[in-house]
ZADO-1210 file (C-alpha; in nm, 4 decimals, padded with zeros to 6 digits):
<atoms>
<atom x="00.0000" y="00.0000" z="00.0000" code="MET" pos="1"/>
<atom x="00.1253" y="00.3469" z="-00.0898" code="LYS" pos="2"/>
<atom x="00.0403" y="00.6501" z="00.1187" code="PHE" pos="3"/>
<atom x="-00.0369" y="00.9833" z="-00.0391" code="ARG" pos="4"/>
<atom x="-00.0282" y="01.3137" z="00.1450" code="LEU" pos="5"/>
<atom x="-00.3335" y="01.5342" z="00.1060" code="SER" pos="6"/>
<atom x="-00.1422" y="01.8158" z="-00.0650" code="ASP" pos="7"/>
<atom x="-00.0095" y="01.5713" z="-00.3294" code="LYS" pos="8"/>
<atom x="-00.3558" y="01.4798" z="-00.4630" code="ARG" pos="9"/>
<atom x="-00.4933" y="01.6002" z="-00.7932" code="GLY" pos="10"/>
<atom x="-00.7046" y="01.9151" z="-00.7966" code="ALA" pos="11"/>
<atom x="-00.9539" y="02.0916" z="-01.0155" code="SER" pos="12"/>
<atom x="-01.1210" y="02.4249" z="-00.9584" code="LYS" pos="13"/>
<atom x="-01.3688" y="02.6349" z="-01.1503" code="ASN" pos="14"/>
<atom x="-01.6183" y="02.9049" z="-01.0566" code="ASN" pos="15"/>
<atom x="-01.8483" y="02.6655" z="-00.8676" code="TRP" pos="16"/>
<atom x="-01.6484" y="02.3532" z="-00.7722" code="LEU" pos="17"/>
<atom x="-01.3206" y="02.3101" z="-00.5849" code="ASP" pos="18"/>
<atom x="-01.2218" y="01.9427" z="-00.5816" code="SER" pos="19"/>
<atom x="-00.9342" y="01.7229" z="-00.4623" code="ARG" pos="20"/>
<atom x="-00.8865" y="01.3838" z="-00.6290" code="HIS" pos="21"/>
<atom x="-00.7135" y="01.0885" z="-00.4653" code="SER" pos="22"/>
<atom x="-00.7217" y="00.9023" z="-00.7983" code="PHE" pos="23"/>
<atom x="-00.7299" y="01.0011" z="-01.1650" code="SER" pos="24"/>
<atom x="-01.0618" y="01.1754" z="-01.2294" code="PHE" pos="25"/>
<atom x="-01.2002" y="01.4114" z="-01.4929" code="GLY" pos="26"/>
<atom x="-00.9183" y="01.6194" z="-01.6394" code="ASN" pos="27"/>
<atom x="-00.6723" y="01.5017" z="-01.3719" code="TYR" pos="28"/>
<atom x="-00.4726" y="01.1967" z="-01.4800" code="TYR" pos="29"/>
<atom x="-00.1904" y="01.0198" z="-01.2969" code="ASP" pos="30"/>
<atom x="-00.1173" y="00.6619" z="-01.4079" code="GLU" pos="31"/>
<atom x="00.0273" y="00.5826" z="-01.0629" code="GLU" pos="32"/>
<atom x="-00.2995" y="00.6804" z="-00.8912" code="TRP" pos="33"/>
<atom x="-00.5858" y="00.5133" z="-01.0811" code="MET" pos="34"/>
<atom x="-00.7695" y="00.3318" z="-00.8006" code="SER" pos="35"/>
<atom x="-00.7297" y="00.1268" z="-00.4857" code="PHE" pos="36"/>
<atom x="-00.8727" y="-00.2196" z="-00.5490" code="ASN" pos="37"/>
<atom x="-01.2432" y="-00.1497" z="-00.6235" code="ARG" pos="38"/>
<atom x="-01.2303" y="00.2079" z="-00.4879" code="LEU" pos="39"/>
<atom x="-01.2203" y="00.4138" z="-00.8082" code="ARG" pos="40"/>
<atom x="-01.2987" y="00.7664" z="-00.6795" code="VAL" pos="41"/>
<atom x="-01.2306" y="00.9382" z="-00.3488" code="LEU" pos="42"/>
<atom x="-01.2987" y="01.3073" z="-00.4025" code="ASN" pos="43"/>
<atom x="-01.3214" y="01.5914" z="-00.1559" code="GLU" pos="44"/>
<atom x="-01.5531" y="01.8604" z="-00.2974" code="ASP" pos="45"/>
<atom x="-01.6540" y="02.2148" z="-00.2067" code="TRP" pos="46"/>
<atom x="-01.9627" y="02.3245" z="-00.4024" code="ILE" pos="47"/>
<atom x="-02.0471" y="02.6943" z="-00.4183" code="ALA" pos="48"/>
<atom x="-02.3952" y="02.8176" z="-00.3194" code="PRO" pos="49"/>
<atom x="-02.6570" y="02.8047" z="-00.5943" code="GLY" pos="50"/>
<atom x="-02.4537" y="02.5624" z="-00.8098" code="THR" pos="51"/>
<atom x="-02.3989" y="02.1933" z="-00.8568" code="GLY" pos="52"/>
<atom x="-02.4035" y="01.8972" z="-01.0896" code="PHE" pos="53"/>
<atom x="-02.6886" y="01.9008" z="-01.3435" code="PRO" pos="54"/>
<atom x="-02.8639" y="01.5766" z="-01.4383" code="MET" pos="55"/>
<atom x="-02.5998" y="01.3276" z="-01.5604" code="HIS" pos="56"/>
<atom x="-02.5735" y="00.9478" z="-01.6028" code="PRO" pos="57"/>
<atom x="-02.3878" y="00.6733" z="-01.4166" code="HIS" pos="58"/>
<atom x="-02.3921" y="00.2965" z="-01.4463" code="ASN" pos="59"/>
<atom x="-02.2268" y="-00.0023" z="-01.2813" code="ASN" pos="60"/>
<atom x="-02.0927" y="00.1968" z="-00.9886" code="MET" pos="61"/>
<atom x="-02.1701" y="00.2261" z="-00.6171" code="GLU" pos="62"/>
<atom x="-02.1680" y="00.5970" z="-00.5252" code="ILE" pos="63"/>
<atom x="-02.1414" y="00.7085" z="-00.1629" code="VAL" pos="64"/>
<atom x="-02.1645" y="01.0750" z="-00.0630" code="THR" pos="65"/>
<atom x="-02.0725" y="01.1778" z="00.2911" code="VAL" pos="66"/>
<atom x="-02.1962" y="01.5281" z="00.3777" code="MET" pos="67"/>
<atom x="-01.9507" y="01.7088" z="00.6039" code="LEU" pos="68"/>
<atom x="-02.1021" y="02.0590" z="00.6095" code="THR" pos="69"/>
<atom x="-02.3906" y="02.2247" z="00.4334" code="GLY" pos="70"/>
<atom x="-02.6571" y="02.0469" z="00.2333" code="GLU" pos="71"/>
<atom x="-02.7263" y="01.9343" z="-00.1189" code="ILE" pos="72"/>
<atom x="-03.0496" y="01.8659" z="-00.3061" code="SER" pos="73"/>
<atom x="-03.0700" y="01.5306" z="-00.4828" code="HIS" pos="74"/>
<atom x="-03.2967" y="01.4290" z="-00.7717" code="ARG" pos="75"/>
<atom x="-03.2807" y="01.1106" z="-00.9785" code="ASP" pos="76"/>
<atom x="-03.4501" y="00.9131" z="-01.2563" code="SER" pos="77"/>
<atom x="-03.5975" y="00.6666" z="-01.0016" code="MET" pos="78"/>
<atom x="-03.8144" y="00.9458" z="-00.8577" code="GLY" pos="79"/>
<atom x="-03.6049" y="01.0102" z="-00.5460" code="ASN" pos="80"/>
<atom x="-03.5901" y="01.3735" z="-00.4469" code="GLU" pos="81"/>
<atom x="-03.4762" y="01.5373" z="-00.1257" code="GLY" pos="82"/>
<atom x="-03.2063" y="01.7179" z="00.0677" code="VAL" pos="83"/>
<atom x="-02.8973" y="01.5524" z="00.2127" code="ILE" pos="84"/>
<atom x="-02.7900" y="01.7410" z="00.5262" code="HIS" pos="85"/>
<atom x="-02.4597" y="01.7722" z="00.7082" code="SER" pos="86"/>
<atom x="-02.3864" y="01.4469" z="00.8927" code="GLY" pos="87"/>
<atom x="-02.5913" y="01.2349" z="00.6531" code="GLU" pos="88"/>
<atom x="-02.4746" y="00.9818" z="00.3965" code="THR" pos="89"/>
<atom x="-02.6214" y="00.8991" z="00.0590" code="GLN" pos="90"/>
<atom x="-02.5678" y="00.5603" z="-00.1078" code="ALA" pos="91"/>
<atom x="-02.6643" y="00.4913" z="-00.4691" code="MET" pos="92"/>
<atom x="-02.6327" y="00.1778" z="-00.6766" code="THR" pos="93"/>
<atom x="-02.6104" y="00.3005" z="-01.0361" code="ALA" pos="94"/>
<atom x="-02.6289" y="-00.0560" z="-01.1733" code="GLY" pos="95"/>
<atom x="-02.8034" y="-00.0726" z="-01.5122" code="THR" pos="96"/>
<atom x="-02.8132" y="00.3065" z="-01.5262" code="GLY" pos="97"/>
<atom x="-02.9352" y="00.6115" z="-01.3409" code="ILE" pos="98"/>
<atom x="-02.9583" y="00.9856" z="-01.4040" code="LEU" pos="99"/>
<atom x="-02.9147" y="01.2179" z="-01.1080" code="HIS" pos="100"/>
<atom x="-02.8365" y="01.5760" z="-01.0106" code="SER" pos="101"/>
<atom x="-02.6850" y="01.7225" z="-00.6948" code="GLU" pos="102"/>
<atom x="-02.7427" y="02.0918" z="-00.6321" code="TRP" pos="103"/>
<atom x="-02.6364" y="02.3246" z="-00.3518" code="ASN" pos="104"/>
<atom x="-02.9450" y="02.5421" z="-00.3186" code="SER" pos="105"/>
<atom x="-02.8278" y="02.6928" z="00.0123" code="SER" pos="106"/>
<atom x="-02.6416" y="03.0195" z="00.0713" code="LYS" pos="107"/>
<atom x="-02.3350" y="02.8398" z="00.2140" code="GLU" pos="108"/>
<atom x="-02.0611" y="02.6338" z="00.0530" code="THR" pos="109"/>
<atom x="-02.1252" y="02.2606" z="00.0756" code="THR" pos="110"/>
<atom x="-01.8362" y="02.0324" z="00.1718" code="TYR" pos="111"/>
<atom x="-01.8470" y="01.6576" z="00.1071" code="LEU" pos="112"/>
<atom x="-01.6562" y="01.3385" z="00.0332" code="PHE" pos="113"/>
<atom x="-01.7644" y="01.1215" z="-00.2565" code="GLN" pos="114"/>
<atom x="-01.6568" y="00.7633" z="-00.3172" code="LEU" pos="115"/>
<atom x="-01.7194" y="00.5519" z="-00.6267" code="TRP" pos="116"/>
<atom x="-01.6790" y="00.1787" z="-00.5800" code="ILE" pos="117"/>
<atom x="-01.6779" y="-00.0664" z="-00.8689" code="GLU" pos="118"/>
<atom x="-01.9307" y="-00.3418" z="-00.7853" code="PRO" pos="119"/>
<atom x="-01.8393" y="-00.7100" z="-00.7928" code="LYS" pos="120"/>
<atom x="-02.1467" y="-00.7714" z="-01.0078" code="GLU" pos="121"/>
<atom x="-02.2514" y="-00.5550" z="-01.3036" code="LYS" pos="122"/>
<atom x="-02.6084" y="-00.4844" z="-01.4129" code="GLY" pos="123"/>
<atom x="-02.7611" y="-00.4500" z="-01.0660" code="LEU" pos="124"/>
<atom x="-03.0982" y="-00.2824" z="-01.0207" code="THR" pos="125"/>
<atom x="-03.0454" y="00.0867" z="-00.9370" code="PRO" pos="126"/>
<atom x="-03.1249" y="00.1848" z="-00.5777" code="SER" pos="127"/>
<atom x="-03.1022" y="00.4835" z="-00.3437" code="TYR" pos="128"/>
<atom x="-03.0636" y="00.5258" z="00.0315" code="ASP" pos="129"/>
<atom x="-03.0052" y="00.8230" z="00.2580" code="GLN" pos="130"/>
<atom x="-02.9260" y="00.7897" z="00.6277" code="PHE" pos="131"/>
<atom x="-02.7530" y="00.9379" z="00.9279" code="LYS" pos="132"/>
<atom x="-02.4931" y="00.6966" z="01.0698" code="PRO" pos="133"/>
<atom x="-02.5903" y="00.5676" z="01.4134" code="VAL" pos="134"/>
<atom x="-02.2530" y="00.6513" z="01.5640" code="ASP" pos="135"/>
<atom x="-01.9612" y="00.8709" z="01.4732" code="SER" pos="136"/>
<atom x="-01.7671" y="00.5835" z="01.3146" code="HIS" pos="137"/>
<atom x="-01.8983" y="00.5470" z="00.9606" code="LEU" pos="138"/>
<atom x="-01.8353" y="00.1999" z="00.8224" code="GLN" pos="139"/>
<atom x="-01.8551" y="00.1379" z="00.4498" code="LEU" pos="140"/>
</atoms>
């Protein structure tokens, strides 16, 4: 196992999103940091107020969002719609395909971690869950 210091991760920043990438993601590419086993994405994101990710597709991926501060509105093609608050976790199975959007409709910057995990089995039925961990030790 290799260790990587936080300030050595990839980064991207535009007018609405400031992001740190532990592995190659988007326009950031580093062949030495592609994934860790099935963990494909571990991003730390700051999303400006009134901005976010418009509706976009995913498939064959488990997506976990851990809200650290702020809140984000979620909407997806399965009919799920709601707000994920600080301290809550969202878990989505993209499986055969899902469209979703995440939008910071608050007046404060939202801060979160997002993980993408490649599933052992492809073609799963998409699903959605949102919860507040029972204790302070989140186990994935």
